[in-house]
C-alpha positions as CSV (number, residue, x, y, z in Angstrom):
1,X,0.0,0.0,0.0
2,X,1.3,3.4,-1.0
3,X,1.0,5.8,2.1
4,X,1.2,9.0,-0.1
5,X,-1.5,7.8,-2.5
6,X,-3.7,6.6,0.4
7,X,-3.4,10.1,2.0
8,X,-4.3,11.8,-1.3
9,X,-7.3,9.5,-1.8
10,X,-8.5,10.1,1.8
11,X,-8.2,13.8,1.4
12,X,-10.2,13.7,-1.9
13,X,-12.8,11.4,-0.2
14,X,-13.2,13.7,2.8
15,X,-13.5,16.8,0.6
16,X,-16.0,15.0,-1.7
17,X,-18.2,14.2,1.3
18,X,-17.9,17.5,3.1
19,X,-18.8,19.4,-0.1
20,X,-22.1,17.5,-0.1
21,X,-21.5,15.3,-3.1
22,X,-22.9,12.2,-1.2
23,X,-21.2,9.2,0.4
24,X,-18.1,7.6,-1.0
25,X,-16.8,4.1,-0.6
26,X,-13.1,3.5,-0.2
27,X,-11.4,0.1,-0.4
28,X,-7.7,-0.3,0.6
29,X,-5.8,-3.5,-0.4
30,X,-3.9,-4.6,2.7
31,X,-1.8,-7.7,3.5
32,X,-2.4,-9.9,6.5
33,X,0.7,-11.4,7.9
34,X,-1.1,-13.7,10.3
35,X,-3.6,-13.8,13.1
36,X,-3.2,-10.2,14.3
37,X,-6.4,-9.5,16.3
38,X,-7.4,-12.9,17.5
39,X,-4.5,-15.2,17.2
40,X,-4.9,-18.9,17.8
41,X,-3.0,-22.0,17.2
42,X,-4.9,-22.6,13.9
43,X,-4.1,-19.2,12.6
44,X,-0.3,-18.8,13.1
45,X,1.7,-16.5,10.9
46,X,4.1,-19.4,10.1
47,X,1.5,-21.2,8.2
48,X,-0.6,-18.4,6.8
49,X,2.2,-17.3,4.3
50,X,5.5,-18.7,3.5
51,X,8.6,-17.0,4.8
52,X,9.6,-16.0,1.3
53,X,6.3,-14.4,0.6
54,X,6.4,-12.4,3.8
55,X,10.0,-11.3,3.1
56,X,9.0,-10.3,-0.4
57,X,6.0,-8.3,0.8
58,X,8.1,-6.5,3.6
59,X,10.8,-5.6,1.1
60,X,8.7,-4.5,-1.8
61,X,5.1,-3.7,-0.7
62,X,5.4,-2.6,2.9
63,X,3.8,0.8,3.5
64,X,6.7,1.7,5.8
65,X,9.3,0.6,3.3
66,X,7.5,2.5,0.6
67,X,7.5,5.7,2.7
68,X,11.2,5.1,3.4
69,X,11.9,5.0,-0.3
70,X,10.0,8.3,-0.8
71,X,12.0,10.0,2.0
72,X,15.3,8.7,0.5
73,X,14.3,9.7,-3.1
74,X,13.2,13.2,-2.0
75,X,16.4,13.7,0.0
76,X,14.5,14.5,3.2
77,X,16.9,12.8,5.5
78,X,19.7,10.3,5.5
79,X,19.4,6.5,5.9
80,X,21.3,6.8,9.2
81,X,18.8,9.4,10.5
82,X,15.9,7.0,9.5
83,X,17.5,4.2,11.4
84,X,18.1,6.4,14.4
85,X,14.3,7.4,14.3
86,X,13.4,3.8,14.0
87,X,15.5,2.9,17.0
88,X,14.0,5.7,19.1
89,X,10.5,4.7,18.1
90,X,11.1,1.2,19.1
91,X,12.6,2.2,22.5
92,X,9.5,4.4,23.1
93,X,7.1,1.6,22.3
94,X,9.1,-0.8,24.5
95,X,8.9,1.7,27.3
96,X,5.1,2.1,26.8
97,X,4.7,-1.6,26.9
98,X,6.7,-1.9,30.2
99,X,4.6,0.9,31.7
100,X,1.4,-0.8,30.6
101,X,2.5,-4.1,32.2
102,X,3.3,-2.4,35.5
103,X,0.2,-0.2,35.6
104,X,-2.9,-1.4,37.4
105,X,-5.6,-3.0,35.3
106,X,-8.2,-0.8,33.9
107,X,-11.6,-1.2,35.5
108,X,-14.1,-2.1,32.8
109,X,-17.1,-1.0,34.8
110,X,-19.2,1.3,32.6
111,X,-17.2,0.5,29.5
112,X,-20.3,-0.9,27.8
113,X,-22.9,1.5,29.3
114,X,-24.7,4.3,27.4
115,X,-23.8,2.8,24.0
116,X,-26.4,2.9,21.3
117,X,-26.1,0.9,18.2
118,X,-28.7,-0.1,15.6
119,X,-27.1,-3.4,15.2
120,X,-25.0,-5.0,12.5
121,X,-26.3,-6.5,9.3
122,X,-25.8,-10.2,9.0
123,X,-22.2,-10.8,8.0
124,X,-20.7,-14.2,7.0
125,X,-17.5,-15.1,8.9
126,X,-17.8,-12.8,11.8
127,X,-17.2,-14.3,15.2
128,X,-18.6,-12.9,18.5
129,X,-15.2,-11.6,19.5
130,X,-14.8,-9.7,16.1
131,X,-18.3,-8.1,16.4
132,X,-17.6,-7.0,19.9
133,X,-14.3,-5.4,18.8
134,X,-16.1,-3.8,15.8
135,X,-18.7,-2.3,18.1
136,X,-16.1,-1.1,20.5
137,X,-14.1,0.6,17.7
138,X,-17.3,2.2,16.2
139,X,-18.4,3.8,19.5
């Protein structure tokens, strides 16, 4: 997926709708490496795609790799600076993970109150966990 093209398409869609031209449907082609949201033993990344396929996707089709190529082509920064930014971002994520692990658990009381939803249309392949996640993300 091309991040720059996605941004332009999203800007166009937003302007289209805000200007009163009606709704617009957008579809993005994405790549699923494995069981990202509800992993299970039957949905392991090792069997979902071959190692070669994942390696090819990461090196040629990855949105982050594509953005890195744009940054390099446009001369916005050096490869060393990008690597340093990546290292700092990973350290920040690791720190946030450790903080989350040591923080007290969030009380879920009231999490599902005062939520109005007309309900979902019937969808094939959706499991209860996915619908709950979908409803949570919509509210």
